[in-house]
N, C-alpha and C positions, 0 to 999 in steps of 0.2 A: 353813655347810654347804650351803645351797641353791646358792650361787654355785659352790662346788667341784663339786657333783654335776652342775650344768648344764654346766660346763666340759668334762667328760669325755664328754658326749653327742656323737653324730655331728654334723657341721656342720648337716645338714638338720634333725635333731631340735632342736638348739639354736636354730636360727632359727625353727622352727615354734613352740616354746615361747615365745620372745621375742615373736613377733607376736601370738600368741593370748592370752598372759597378762600381758605386761609393757608393752605399748603401750596407751596410753589415747587414744581408745577402741580396743578390740581390733579387729583387722581382720576383715572378712567372709571366709568360707571361699573365695569366688571369688577374692579378691585374694591370699590366701595361696597358693592353688593356682597362680595365674599366676606369682607370684614364685618359687616353688619348682620350677616346671616339672612339677607333678603334675596328675592328673585331679581335677576337683572332687569326684567321688565317692569318691576315695581319701583325702581329708583326714581324715575321721572315723577311719578305720582307722589311718592313720599317726599321728594324734594319740594314739590309744589305745596303740599300740606305744611311742611316745616317752614317754608318761607311765609306762608299765610299767618302762621302762629307768630313768627318773628315780627312781621309787619304789625300785627295787632298789639303785640307787647310793646313795640316801639311807640305806637300811637298812645298807649296807656301811659307811657313815661313822658309824653309830651313832645316826641320827635315828629316833625311833619315834613 
């Protein structure tokens, strides 16, 4: 279910989730910002929005 939910995220959200949660060690925000072309200060907000989208998608798939 998690893979399916991640697959429907926007490419930017998908990549952000991969870099922050699936790479070991997780990347620092500065590196994530540089790769995604975002301001360093916007990574936390973007992360929050992407996680909300992921949560909603998981709920739609029946994950509780």
